[in-house]
N, C-alpha and C positions, 0 to 999 in steps of 0.2 A: 499629513502626519504619517510617520513611519518609524521603524525600529532598525537600528544598525548595531551589529556586533562585529568588532574588528578582531580577526583571528590573531593569535600570538605569533604566527608565522610572520606577520607584517610589522614586527617591532622595529624600532629605531634604537633608542635606549633599551636596556634590558626589560623595563617594566612599563613601557608605553609605546604607542604606535609611531612608526615613521610618519613624520608630518606630511609628506607629499601624498602618500597613499591614503592617509586619513582624510585629507583635504579632497582628494579625488573621489573617495567613497561618499563623502558628504555632498559633494557637487552633483553626484548622480541622482540626488533627490530633488534637484532644481530643473526647470525646463528651459533655462537659458544660462549663458556664461555667468559665473559668480566669482566673488573674492571671498575666501574663507579666512577667518581670524581665529587663531587657537587661543583660548582663554585659560586652559589647563592642559597638561600632558594628556593626550587622548588615551584612555584606558583600554586595555586589552581584555577580550573575552567576557565583557559585561554588556547588557543591553543599553543602548543609547537611544534616547528619544529625539527624533528629528521633527521639529514642529515650527513652522512659520519663521524660518530663518535662524533658529537656534538648535543647538545640540546639547542635551543635558544627560547626566548620569545621576538619577535621583534629583536632589535639590541643587546639585553642582552644575554650573554652566561650563560646558567643555569647549564649545566653539560657537561662533556665529557666522552666517553667510548672507551675502546681499548681491543683487545683480551688479555686474561690472562690465563696462565696455573697455576691454583691454586694447590699448594701442601701444605698440612697442616697435622701435626701429631695430630690426634684426640684422646682425652682420652677415657677411658672406660665410657660408658653411665651411668648416674645415673638411678636408677630404678624409675618406676612410683611412688612408695610410697615415695622415697626420694625426687622426684620432688614435690609431694604434700606437704610434710612436709617443704620443703625449700622455697616455694613461699612466697613472702612478698609484698603485694600491697604497692606502694610508695605513701602514703597519703600526703607527702610534696612535691611531684613532681611539677615542673613548667609546666609539660605537662599533665595536668589532663584529657584531652580529646584525648590524643595520641591514634591513631588507634591500636597500638600494646600493649602498657603498661598503658594506661590511666585508672585511677581508677574511673573516672566519666562517663565512657561509660555505656550504658544500657546493661543488661545481654545478649541481643541478637544482640549486635553490637560491633565491634572491636574484637581483638584477646584475650584480657585479659591474656597476658603473663606477670607475675609478678615475675621476677627471683630474688631469694635470695640465700645466701650462703649455700652450702651443708655441713652438719656436717663433720668435720675432712677431708675435701677436699678443694683444692684451685680452686673450680669452683662454679659458680652460676647455678641454674637450676629452671625450672618451667614446669608444665604440659601445654599441648595445645591440644584441641580437635577441629579440623576444623569443620565448619558448611557447608552446601551446598554452601552458598555465600562466603566462604573463602577457597575454594579448588581450587588451581591454583599455578603455579610456582611463580607468583609475591607475593603470600602470604607466600610462603616458604622464599623468600628473606626478607619479613617483619618479619617473626618469628625469622630469624637469625640476626636481627638488634638490638633491644633494650637490649637483654641479654648481648651483648658485652659492652654496656655502663655501666652496673652494674658490670661487671667483671673487669672494670678498677680500681674500688675502689675509684674513684673520687667523685661519689655522696655522699653527706653528708658533704663534705668540699668545694664543688663547683659544677659545672655542666660541661658536655661535649656535644659537637655537632658532628654529623657525617660529616667527610670530604671525606672519600673514602671507597668503599665497593666492594669486589670481592666475588662471591659466585658460588658454583656448586650445582645444583639440580639433584640428582640421581633419585629420584622418588617423585611425588607429593602425599601426603597422601589423602586418601578418607575421605569424611565427616563421622564423628563419630569415626574415628581412634584415639586411645590413643597414643599421641606423647609426647616426652620429649625433651626439648631444654636446652642446657647448654652453658655457656660462660666461658672463662678463659683468663687471661692476658698473652700476648706474649712479650711485650716490652714497655719501657717508654723512652721518649727523650724530656725532658723539658715539654712543654705543650702538646706534642703528646703522645698518648697512643694507642697501637696496641693490639687488642683482637681477639681471635678466637671464633667461635660459631659452634654448630653442632646440628642437629635434628635427632632424632631417633623414630622408632616405634617398640616396642617389641624387642629392640636390633639391629634392622636393621638400618643402616645409610641411611638417606633420603637426607641429604644435609649438607654442611658446608660452612663457610665463614671466611674471614679475613677483619677486619675493622680498619681504622685509625680514632681515635676520638681526638677532639681538645678541650682543655680548652680555652674558650675565654679570651681575655685580659679584665682587669677591665672596660675599656671604652666601651666594646662591651656588657656589661651586662645590664639587665633591673634593675630598682630600687629594685625589690625583689630578685636580684641576680640570676635570671633565664636568660637563653640565649635568643637572639633575634630569632633564628631559626636554623634548620639544614642547613648545607652548609658552613662550615668554610673552604671553598675550597682553598683559597690562602695559608692558613697555612699548607695544606696537600701536597704541592708540594715537 
């Protein structure tokens, strides 16, 4: 049993946590690789009780996690130059302050991972250089989050929210290390989209993940067609 408080700095939507870093922080309570399912948008700045595979805020179930042996066929890594050329800041994003991909973050805040399509390949990619304050396993989970959303191809005709994420961290990159993150589509099933992501440093695989992304129903959308928050959990069952 333990307690987790997610700092507001780690928001994705304005009022809830980025799904990747929330899942990474939850995974830190486990002693083996896990898959995390978000049941509600992870709240910010409030105590969350982590106990026997569940995360709750009072009586509300926020997330569940369970052991997972993640097997994933990872593509050849894009080069650093390809990642630089492919990155595309999403200026129309509903999540302008997202800790991972937000375009409105200050240069010294957030991860600034802006994945875009790699020329002549069915992957998206972006560069990432960790700072001293973003070196840790939970930040690898975060880096492996948003590129998967862009790999679904849904952005531009709608939006997707994270329902489930399983990741394996092989090594945490050091501050200043030049990393490349990529995402690719694995499957589609109605409003569900499954994507893979991976992180490399000079060709060395540092981590990889599989995520289920959900297109919210029209009634779940905000007036500007953005989603309410990460955590389309019931749809990811």
